[in-house]
Residue frames as qw, qx, qy, qz and C-alpha x, y, z in Angstrom:
[[0.105, -0.193, 0.384, 0.897, -2.87, -0.26, 35.04],
 [0.499, 0.544, 0.388, -0.552, -5.76, 1.07, 33.01],
 [0.201, -0.082, 0.766, 0.606, -6.44, -0.25, 29.52],
 [0.592, 0.430, 0.127, -0.670, -9.04, 0.31, 26.81],
 [0.349, -0.012, 0.890, 0.294, -10.03, -2.58, 24.55],
 [0.521, 0.343, -0.157, -0.766, -11.95, -2.01, 21.33],
 [0.339, 0.155, -0.870, -0.323, -13.78, -4.75, 19.48],
 [0.745, -0.291, -0.030, -0.600, -16.61, -5.43, 21.94],
 [0.710, -0.322, 0.607, -0.155, -16.67, -9.13, 22.94],
 [0.716, 0.552, -0.339, -0.262, -15.08, -10.38, 19.72],
 [0.965, 0.073, -0.227, 0.113, -12.85, -13.38, 19.09],
 [0.571, 0.273, -0.376, 0.677, -9.77, -11.51, 20.32],
 [0.147, -0.555, 0.172, -0.801, -11.22, -8.73, 22.46],
 [0.797, -0.472, -0.123, -0.357, -13.15, -11.04, 24.80],
 [0.903, -0.185, -0.231, 0.312, -10.22, -13.29, 25.83],
 [0.412, 0.410, -0.216, 0.785, -7.90, -10.25, 25.90],
 [0.370, -0.617, 0.065, -0.692, -10.22, -8.45, 28.30],
 [0.893, -0.405, -0.144, -0.135, -10.51, -11.55, 30.48],
 [0.796, 0.091, -0.265, 0.537, -6.72, -11.93, 30.64],
 [0.166, 0.485, -0.196, 0.836, -6.24, -8.29, 31.62],
 [0.600, -0.574, -0.023, -0.557, -8.99, -8.47, 34.25],
 [0.935, -0.244, -0.238, 0.092, -7.53, -11.68, 35.69],
 [0.641, 0.177, -0.258, 0.701, -4.21, -9.87, 36.08],
 [0.322, -0.619, -0.451, 0.557, -5.92, -7.15, 38.12],
 [0.194, 0.018, 0.237, 0.952, -6.01, -4.37, 35.55],
 [0.315, 0.572, 0.379, -0.656, -8.74, -1.76, 35.07],
 [0.229, 0.064, 0.758, 0.608, -10.27, -2.47, 31.65],
 [0.447, 0.506, 0.221, -0.704, -12.83, -0.49, 29.64],
 [0.410, 0.157, 0.821, 0.365, -14.40, -2.27, 26.67],
 [0.258, 0.346, -0.165, -0.887, -15.68, -0.31, 23.69],
 [0.204, 0.304, 0.912, 0.188, -18.90, -1.51, 22.11],
 [0.235, -0.195, -0.316, -0.898, -21.84, -0.06, 20.23],
 [0.702, -0.359, -0.406, -0.462, -24.22, -2.34, 22.15],
 [0.341, -0.547, 0.583, -0.495, -24.19, -2.78, 25.92],
 [0.935, -0.074, 0.171, -0.300, -25.76, -6.23, 25.65],
 [0.815, 0.454, -0.341, 0.112, -22.76, -7.52, 23.70],
 [0.377, 0.443, -0.607, 0.542, -20.38, -6.88, 26.59],
 [0.649, -0.572, 0.030, -0.501, -22.71, -7.57, 29.51],
 [0.955, -0.187, -0.191, 0.132, -20.83, -10.77, 30.40],
 [0.597, 0.303, -0.270, 0.692, -17.52, -8.90, 30.50],
 [0.217, -0.619, 0.140, -0.742, -19.03, -6.17, 32.67],
 [0.853, -0.456, -0.093, -0.238, -20.13, -8.88, 35.12],
 [0.881, -0.015, -0.198, 0.428, -16.47, -9.96, 35.26],
 [0.473, -0.642, -0.110, 0.593, -15.42, -6.44, 36.21],
 [0.391, 0.203, 0.364, 0.821, -14.93, -4.59, 32.91],
 [0.128, 0.550, 0.237, -0.791, -16.17, -1.05, 32.41],
 [0.491, 0.576, 0.617, 0.215, -18.58, -0.46, 29.53],
 [0.054, -0.466, 0.182, 0.864, -17.73, 2.27, 27.04],
 [0.473, 0.534, 0.700, 0.043, -20.75, 2.47, 24.77],
 [0.175, 0.797, -0.080, -0.572, -20.29, 4.49, 21.62],
 [0.800, 0.567, 0.172, 0.094, -19.16, 4.62, 18.01],
 [0.653, -0.335, 0.243, 0.634, -15.54, 4.75, 16.90],
 [0.348, 0.573, 0.363, 0.647, -16.53, 7.24, 14.22],
 [0.286, -0.918, -0.177, -0.210, -17.17, 9.65, 17.11],
 [0.534, 0.410, -0.406, 0.618, -13.82, 11.25, 17.95],
 [0.314, -0.581, 0.283, -0.695, -15.22, 13.01, 21.04],
 [0.921, -0.297, -0.001, -0.250, -16.36, 9.62, 22.39],
 [0.869, 0.197, -0.284, 0.353, -12.91, 8.13, 21.71],
 [0.203, 0.567, -0.371, 0.706, -11.17, 11.02, 23.46],
 [0.588, -0.521, 0.214, -0.580, -13.38, 10.63, 26.53],
 [0.985, -0.122, -0.082, -0.094, -12.85, 6.86, 26.59],
 [0.792, 0.308, -0.290, 0.440, -9.05, 6.98, 26.26],
 [0.131, -0.817, 0.267, -0.494, -8.47, 9.54, 29.02],
 [0.515, -0.619, 0.517, -0.290, -6.01, 8.24, 31.58],
 [0.993, 0.096, 0.031, -0.055, -5.34, 4.95, 29.79],
 [0.457, -0.620, 0.570, 0.285, -1.90, 3.36, 30.10],
 [0.126, -0.193, 0.829, 0.509, -2.50, 1.48, 26.86],
 [0.660, 0.366, 0.177, -0.632, -5.11, 0.75, 24.24],
 [0.410, 0.040, 0.860, 0.302, -5.91, -2.21, 22.01],
 [0.412, 0.507, -0.060, -0.755, -7.30, -1.03, 18.68],
 [0.366, 0.128, 0.857, 0.339, -9.00, -2.91, 15.89],
 [0.272, 0.059, -0.359, -0.891, -11.04, -1.86, 12.89],
 [0.587, 0.183, 0.586, -0.527, -14.73, -2.73, 13.15],
 [0.469, 0.315, 0.777, 0.277, -16.54, -4.80, 10.51],
 [0.155, 0.469, -0.135, -0.859, -17.31, -2.67, 7.47],
 [0.360, 0.270, 0.867, 0.214, -19.80, -4.83, 5.57],
 [0.269, 0.831, 0.460, -0.157, -21.84, -1.75, 4.69],
 [0.191, -0.705, 0.261, 0.631, -18.87, 0.17, 3.33],
 [0.726, 0.680, 0.091, -0.051, -18.44, 1.01, -0.34],
 [0.532, 0.664, -0.397, 0.345, -14.67, 1.51, 0.14],
 [0.823, -0.531, -0.163, 0.122, -13.11, -0.34, 3.07],
 [0.668, 0.129, -0.114, 0.724, -9.60, 0.95, 2.37],
 [0.034, 0.546, 0.011, 0.837, -10.72, 4.57, 2.66],
 [0.629, -0.652, -0.161, -0.391, -12.91, 3.90, 5.67],
 [0.858, -0.256, -0.239, 0.376, -10.02, 2.12, 7.40],
 [0.419, 0.296, -0.109, 0.851, -7.90, 5.25, 6.93],
 [0.294, -0.627, -0.106, -0.713, -10.68, 7.36, 8.41],
 [0.811, -0.538, -0.224, -0.054, -10.98, 5.13, 11.48],
 [0.766, -0.046, -0.196, 0.611, -7.20, 5.27, 11.93],
 [0.155, 0.466, -0.044, 0.870, -7.26, 9.08, 11.82],
 [0.583, -0.651, -0.164, -0.458, -9.97, 9.01, 14.51],
 [0.874, -0.337, -0.219, 0.274, -7.75, 6.78, 16.65],
 [0.572, 0.218, -0.122, 0.781, -4.78, 9.08, 16.06],
 [0.126, -0.631, -0.045, -0.764, -6.70, 12.20, 17.03],
 [0.734, -0.613, -0.146, -0.252, -7.93, 10.61, 20.27],
 [0.860, -0.158, -0.179, 0.452, -4.46, 9.28, 21.16],
 [0.391, 0.366, -0.084, 0.840, -2.83, 12.65, 20.58],
 [0.318, -0.658, -0.093, -0.676, -5.50, 14.47, 22.58],
 [0.802, -0.554, -0.071, -0.214, -5.29, 12.13, 25.58],
 [0.059, -0.763, 0.626, -0.148, -1.58, 11.38, 25.72],
 [0.968, -0.091, 0.217, -0.083, -1.87, 7.60, 25.47],
 [0.066, -0.754, 0.620, 0.208, 1.66, 6.22, 25.07],
 [0.228, -0.209, 0.942, 0.132, 1.15, 2.54, 24.22],
 [0.700, 0.338, -0.015, -0.629, -0.97, 1.24, 21.34],
 [0.348, -0.085, 0.913, 0.193, -1.47, -2.36, 20.17],
 [0.550, 0.403, -0.130, -0.720, -3.23, -2.54, 16.81],
 [0.718, 0.116, 0.686, -0.018, -4.79, -5.67, 15.31],
 [0.339, 0.599, -0.450, -0.569, -3.45, -5.91, 11.76],
 [0.929, 0.200, 0.253, -0.180, -3.00, -8.87, 9.43],
 [0.591, -0.126, 0.614, 0.507, -0.64, -10.98, 7.37],
 [0.402, 0.513, 0.562, 0.510, -0.39, -9.29, 3.98],
 [0.088, -0.905, -0.274, 0.314, -0.67, -5.78, 5.44],
 [0.355, -0.434, 0.383, 0.734, 2.36, -4.85, 3.34],
 [0.168, 0.294, 0.706, 0.622, 0.08, -5.06, 0.25],
 [0.061, 0.444, 0.412, -0.793, -1.89, -1.84, 0.40],
 [0.330, 0.308, -0.296, -0.842, -3.62, -1.79, -2.97],
 [0.560, 0.124, -0.662, -0.482, -4.87, -5.28, -3.86],
 [0.314, -0.072, -0.915, 0.242, -6.03, -7.02, -0.68],
 [0.413, -0.618, -0.511, -0.431, -9.35, -5.40, 0.23],
 [0.582, -0.789, -0.092, -0.176, -9.85, -5.24, 4.03],
 [0.832, -0.285, 0.002, 0.477, -6.27, -6.41, 4.64],
 [0.421, 0.436, 0.101, 0.789, -4.98, -3.48, 2.59],
 [0.296, -0.814, -0.162, -0.473, -7.13, -1.29, 4.82],
 [0.777, -0.598, -0.063, 0.185, -5.29, -2.62, 7.86],
 [0.706, 0.041, 0.086, 0.701, -1.95, -1.84, 6.25],
 [0.129, 0.637, 0.173, 0.740, -3.09, 1.68, 5.43],
 [0.547, -0.792, -0.144, -0.229, -4.30, 2.10, 9.01],
 [0.819, -0.297, -0.048, 0.489, -0.87, 0.97, 10.22],
 [0.471, 0.363, 0.103, 0.798, 0.67, 3.78, 8.19],
 [0.214, -0.776, -0.153, -0.573, -1.60, 6.38, 9.80],
 [0.743, -0.663, -0.090, 0.015, -0.89, 5.15, 13.33],
 [0.798, -0.094, 0.022, 0.595, 2.83, 5.14, 12.58],
 [0.245, 0.623, 0.058, 0.741, 2.67, 8.90, 12.03],
 [0.562, -0.807, -0.177, -0.053, 2.04, 9.34, 15.75],
 [0.029, 0.884, -0.413, 0.220, 4.90, 11.12, 17.47],
 [0.535, 0.359, -0.724, 0.244, 8.00, 9.32, 18.68],
 [0.217, -0.290, 0.659, -0.659, 6.66, 9.38, 22.24],
 [0.816, 0.046, 0.208, -0.537, 3.85, 7.00, 21.29],
 [0.184, -0.285, 0.928, 0.155, 4.74, 3.31, 21.00],
 [0.765, 0.277, -0.023, -0.580, 2.72, 1.45, 18.36],
 [0.262, -0.224, 0.930, 0.127, 2.82, -2.33, 17.92],
 [0.705, 0.253, -0.214, -0.627, 0.90, -3.73, 14.95],
 [0.557, -0.147, 0.813, -0.083, 0.09, -7.42, 15.32],
 [0.503, 0.368, -0.528, -0.577, 0.11, -8.97, 11.85],
 [0.608, -0.101, 0.716, -0.327, -1.97, -12.04, 12.50],
 [0.052, -0.048, 0.909, 0.410, -2.75, -15.09, 10.40],
 [0.502, -0.221, -0.526, -0.650, -6.08, -16.35, 9.06],
 [0.464, -0.313, 0.517, -0.647, -8.32, -16.85, 12.10],
 [0.025, -0.044, -0.999, 0.021, -9.18, -20.43, 13.03],
 [0.307, 0.407, 0.610, -0.607, -12.60, -19.12, 14.01],
 [0.433, 0.440, -0.291, -0.730, -13.29, -18.27, 10.35],
 [0.224, 0.140, -0.931, -0.252, -13.15, -21.99, 9.59],
 [0.216, 0.261, 0.821, -0.460, -16.19, -22.52, 11.81],
 [0.467, 0.429, -0.023, -0.773, -18.22, -20.83, 9.08],
 [0.375, 0.257, -0.792, -0.408, -17.83, -24.09, 7.13],
 [0.277, 0.024, 0.883, -0.377, -19.91, -26.10, 9.60],
 [0.616, 0.454, 0.341, -0.546, -23.21, -25.50, 7.79],
 [0.497, 0.589, -0.492, -0.403, -21.52, -26.09, 4.43],
 [0.049, 0.272, -0.960, 0.035, -20.21, -29.46, 5.56],
 [0.382, 0.202, 0.792, -0.432, -23.61, -30.50, 6.88],
 [0.593, 0.586, 0.199, -0.515, -25.43, -29.38, 3.74],
 [0.618, 0.684, -0.312, -0.227, -22.92, -30.05, 0.95],
 [0.977, -0.131, 0.086, 0.142, -20.43, -32.49, 2.45],
 [0.703, 0.277, -0.058, 0.652, -17.33, -30.37, 1.88],
 [0.309, -0.717, -0.124, 0.612, -15.45, -27.33, 3.17],
 [0.538, 0.438, 0.368, 0.619, -14.38, -24.41, 1.03],
 [0.066, -0.811, -0.114, 0.570, -13.88, -20.77, 0.25],
 [0.549, 0.830, 0.000, -0.100, -12.73, -18.61, -2.67],
 [0.141, 0.770, -0.621, 0.034, -9.16, -19.83, -2.27],
 [0.990, -0.114, -0.052, 0.063, -7.09, -22.99, -2.03],
 [0.065, -0.873, 0.476, -0.086, -3.65, -22.80, -0.42],
 [0.765, 0.278, -0.571, 0.106, -0.85, -25.39, -0.87],
 [0.827, -0.483, -0.223, 0.184, 0.51, -27.25, 2.13],
 [0.670, -0.243, -0.075, 0.697, 3.10, -25.28, 4.09],
 [0.228, 0.298, 0.199, 0.905, 1.95, -21.86, 2.85],
 [0.348, -0.689, -0.409, -0.487, -1.21, -21.00, 4.82],
 [0.192, 0.170, -0.568, 0.782, -0.51, -18.92, 7.94],
 [0.513, -0.572, -0.525, -0.367, -3.28, -19.52, 10.49],
 [0.096, 0.287, -0.550, 0.779, -3.84, -18.31, 14.03],
 [0.364, -0.550, -0.740, 0.133, -5.89, -19.01, 17.11],
 [0.101, -0.800, -0.111, -0.581, -7.52, -15.73, 18.27],
 [0.709, -0.702, -0.061, 0.022, -6.64, -16.71, 21.83],
 [0.762, -0.057, 0.051, 0.643, -2.96, -16.75, 20.85],
 [0.204, 0.608, 0.133, 0.756, -3.43, -13.17, 19.61],
 [0.482, -0.802, -0.154, -0.317, -5.10, -12.24, 22.90],
 [0.820, -0.453, -0.043, 0.346, -2.20, -13.64, 24.89],
 [0.590, 0.213, 0.104, 0.772, 0.31, -11.72, 22.77],
 [0.037, -0.713, -0.180, -0.677, -1.66, -8.48, 23.06],
 [0.644, -0.741, -0.163, -0.100, -2.13, -8.87, 26.81],
 [0.794, -0.274, -0.014, 0.542, 1.58, -9.44, 27.36],
 [0.407, 0.403, 0.143, 0.807, 2.49, -6.42, 25.22],
 [0.246, -0.776, -0.183, -0.551, 0.09, -4.11, 27.04],
 [0.741, -0.659, -0.127, 0.025, 1.01, -5.31, 30.52],
 [0.767, -0.267, 0.083, 0.578, 4.79, -5.25, 30.05],
 [0.230, 0.960, 0.002, -0.161, 4.91, -2.31, 27.62],
 [0.650, -0.403, 0.473, 0.438, 8.04, -3.88, 26.19],
 [0.575, 0.503, 0.444, 0.468, 7.58, -2.52, 22.67],
 [0.200, -0.667, -0.005, 0.717, 9.11, 0.78, 21.66],
 [0.031, 0.330, -0.477, -0.814, 8.71, 3.04, 18.67],
 [0.736, 0.345, 0.002, -0.582, 6.62, 1.93, 15.72],
 [0.056, -0.335, 0.929, 0.149, 6.89, -1.78, 14.96],
 [0.823, 0.031, -0.209, -0.527, 5.03, -4.88, 13.84],
 [0.280, -0.316, 0.894, -0.147, 5.02, -8.48, 15.01],
 [0.587, 0.019, -0.655, -0.475, 3.68, -11.53, 13.22],
 [0.511, -0.165, 0.683, -0.494, 1.35, -13.68, 15.32],
 [0.687, 0.225, -0.556, -0.409, 1.01, -17.04, 13.57],
 [0.758, -0.345, 0.451, -0.320, -0.04, -20.21, 15.40],
 [0.712, -0.039, 0.676, 0.188, 0.72, -22.73, 12.66],
 [0.273, 0.499, -0.495, -0.657, 1.42, -23.12, 8.95],
 [0.587, 0.179, 0.781, -0.117, -0.77, -25.50, 6.98],
 [0.110, 0.064, -0.626, -0.769, -2.73, -25.82, 3.73],
 [0.619, 0.003, 0.059, -0.783, -6.41, -26.02, 2.89],
 [0.761, 0.071, -0.600, -0.237, -6.29, -29.72, 1.93],
 [0.376, 0.068, -0.788, 0.483, -4.66, -30.58, 5.25],
 [0.302, -0.073, 0.376, -0.873, -7.25, -28.51, 7.12],
 [0.757, 0.020, -0.218, -0.616, -10.08, -30.43, 5.47],
 [0.693, 0.116, -0.711, 0.034, -8.39, -33.79, 6.05],
 [0.190, 0.101, -0.723, 0.657, -7.73, -33.14, 9.74],
 [0.456, -0.009, 0.273, -0.847, -11.22, -31.81, 10.39],
 [0.757, 0.083, -0.443, -0.473, -12.77, -34.66, 8.41],
 [0.520, 0.096, -0.810, 0.254, -10.91, -37.18, 10.55],
 [0.004, -0.021, 0.636, -0.771, -12.13, -35.55, 13.77],
 [0.540, 0.118, 0.182, -0.813, -15.80, -35.24, 12.71],
 [0.600, 0.080, 0.790, -0.098, -16.01, -38.73, 11.23],
 [0.678, 0.693, 0.127, -0.209, -16.04, -37.81, 7.53],
 [0.619, -0.308, 0.508, 0.514, -12.92, -39.42, 6.08],
 [0.435, 0.276, 0.573, 0.638, -11.86, -37.83, 2.82],
 [0.062, 0.887, 0.346, -0.299, -13.53, -34.48, 3.53],
 [0.568, 0.330, 0.279, 0.700, -12.48, -32.13, 0.72],
 [0.082, -0.633, -0.106, 0.762, -11.80, -28.43, 0.41],
 [0.471, 0.604, 0.546, 0.339, -13.55, -26.88, -2.60],
 [0.218, -0.242, 0.080, 0.942, -12.54, -23.60, -4.23],
 [0.313, 0.726, 0.547, -0.275, -15.48, -21.32, -5.05],
 [0.420, 0.501, 0.367, 0.661, -15.80, -19.26, -8.21],
 [0.176, -0.038, -0.179, 0.967, -15.35, -15.50, -7.74],
 [0.332, -0.237, -0.273, -0.871, -18.76, -14.49, -9.00],
 [0.633, -0.403, -0.647, -0.136, -20.52, -17.19, -7.00],
 [0.498, -0.291, -0.501, 0.645, -18.76, -15.99, -3.88],
 [0.011, 0.079, 0.000, 0.997, -19.57, -12.35, -4.63],
 [0.492, -0.353, -0.456, -0.652, -23.27, -13.22, -4.95],
 [0.626, -0.386, -0.644, 0.212, -23.18, -15.10, -1.64],
 [0.316, -0.176, -0.334, 0.871, -21.77, -12.01, 0.09],
 [0.220, -0.162, -0.205, -0.940, -24.39, -9.76, -1.51],
 [0.592, -0.375, -0.626, -0.341, -27.04, -12.22, -0.39],
 [0.552, -0.368, -0.572, 0.482, -25.80, -11.89, 3.18],
 [0.125, -0.940, -0.308, 0.077, -26.36, -8.14, 2.96],
 [0.540, -0.323, 0.166, 0.759, -22.85, -6.90, 2.12],
 [0.276, 0.833, -0.021, -0.479, -22.70, -3.58, 0.30],
 [0.826, 0.556, 0.010, 0.095, -21.47, -3.93, -3.28],
 [0.220, 0.825, -0.455, 0.255, -18.20, -2.20, -2.44],
 [0.527, -0.522, 0.624, -0.245, -17.58, -4.42, 0.59],
 [0.928, 0.153, 0.335, -0.061, -18.34, -7.56, -1.44],
 [0.665, 0.705, -0.171, 0.180, -15.88, -6.44, -4.10],
 [0.093, -0.782, 0.553, -0.273, -13.25, -5.74, -1.45],
 [0.734, -0.307, 0.580, -0.173, -13.59, -9.25, -0.01],
 [0.896, 0.413, 0.158, 0.047, -13.40, -10.83, -3.46],
 [0.379, 0.821, -0.359, 0.232, -10.23, -8.82, -4.08],
 [0.393, -0.647, 0.600, -0.259, -8.75, -9.97, -0.76],
 [0.846, -0.084, 0.517, -0.102, -9.48, -13.65, -1.33],
 [0.782, 0.618, -0.031, 0.077, -8.23, -13.49, -4.92],
 [0.186, 0.793, -0.513, 0.272, -4.90, -12.13, -3.69],
 [0.619, -0.430, 0.603, -0.261, -4.91, -14.73, -0.91],
 [0.934, 0.228, 0.264, -0.080, -5.51, -17.51, -3.45],
 [0.625, 0.719, -0.241, 0.187, -2.49, -16.33, -5.45],
 [0.837, -0.232, -0.241, 0.432, -0.32, -16.73, -2.35],
 [0.339, 0.616, -0.075, 0.708, 0.73, -13.09, -2.41],
 [0.450, -0.789, 0.020, -0.418, -0.36, -12.32, 1.14],
 [0.895, -0.421, 0.036, 0.144, 2.20, -14.73, 2.62],
 [0.702, 0.537, -0.157, 0.440, 5.29, -13.51, 0.77],
 [0.010, -0.775, 0.339, -0.534, 6.45, -10.98, 3.36],
 [0.785, -0.508, 0.260, -0.240, 6.01, -13.38, 6.29],
 [0.968, 0.037, 0.112, 0.221, 8.17, -16.03, 4.64],
 [0.504, 0.688, -0.171, 0.494, 10.72, -13.46, 3.46],
 [0.219, -0.764, 0.352, -0.494, 11.21, -12.19, 7.01],
 [0.597, 0.057, -0.775, 0.199, 11.47, -15.74, 8.42],
 [0.393, -0.487, 0.285, -0.726, 9.36, -14.59, 11.36],
 [0.009, 0.063, -0.956, 0.285, 8.90, -17.13, 14.17],
 [0.630, -0.232, -0.279, -0.686, 5.55, -18.79, 14.73],
 [0.334, -0.032, -0.909, 0.248, 3.94, -21.15, 17.22],
 [0.430, -0.111, 0.337, -0.830, 0.90, -21.66, 19.37],
 [0.720, 0.152, 0.547, -0.399, -2.27, -23.68, 18.99],
 [0.178, -0.192, 0.828, 0.495, -1.64, -26.25, 16.26],
 [0.535, 0.089, -0.402, -0.738, -4.04, -26.96, 13.43],
 [0.462, -0.096, -0.882, -0.016, -4.39, -30.49, 14.85],
 [0.089, -0.263, -0.686, 0.672, -5.52, -29.08, 18.20],
 [0.346, 0.220, 0.019, -0.912, -7.96, -26.71, 16.51],
 [0.474, 0.000, -0.729, -0.495, -9.43, -29.60, 14.46],
 [0.299, -0.264, -0.872, 0.283, -10.42, -31.27, 17.74],
 [0.087, 0.348, 0.386, -0.850, -12.06, -28.04, 18.93],
 [0.385, 0.157, -0.418, -0.808, -13.84, -27.70, 15.58],
 [0.401, -0.123, -0.886, -0.199, -15.18, -31.24, 15.96],
 [0.120, -0.336, -0.747, 0.561, -16.59, -30.53, 19.42],
 [0.256, 0.360, 0.105, -0.891, -18.45, -27.47, 18.11],
 [0.391, 0.129, -0.670, -0.618, -19.58, -29.34, 14.99],
 [0.338, -0.197, -0.920, 0.009, -21.02, -32.20, 17.01],
 [0.017, -0.352, -0.610, 0.710, -22.83, -29.83, 19.38],
 [0.320, 0.303, -0.095, -0.893, -24.87, -28.25, 16.58]]
């Protein structure tokens, strides 16, 4: 079968592409930069170089596809990520309708039910709504994934410089839904290959449930820093860090909004209400992987 994967060689898109190629499928990978997907092209993927703001490019890329994996690109330069997410979703919809694609897997997030107070996550929920207006002949599966393990790797420099982990939130034990991007890739690959989803639906993809103190303790044990702590950052300090990294003011505000809502525990409510199943790479297993990367730097 023929599939299109957006997201270049990202944390989910790369292993997803490799799984589909290994199963013998024809896979085109969308990227703005050919260099970013050169390794995947060497493995047999087709390069689709262009911008997802270009509807004509999307239409050309999706022609003849049996299924497509969609994700929103980073929007660090955006002044309004919610609105830009809607615009990207309308681009996707136009290309899907024009080309007759029947099966769509969309990377969404835990908390996508909160469409006003969760910054980029709200944008994903709003994008879900747009994609769910596709006709009944188009099957749309939104994968509502947990907090990526790979995001925790951003703490490596912080640990080495300041001796602690941290972010703008602190989550009690048993409330933090986390996920291995490779678990997402496996779920997406199975959905695309089997096409066993019908209509417009969502599925939670959560590898484990933990808390920020446990994360720090487990990682500390593996890297040889007993008692490693998780520190909660002040909102304004965090906002200034994002601006210092080159985020647009609007994007920085959106991320502060998202992490504030995350810190309040509001992004997990729907997952726990639905009693959705979870399972995959445990936080203990990821801590060992984190340690290997930490020690290599």
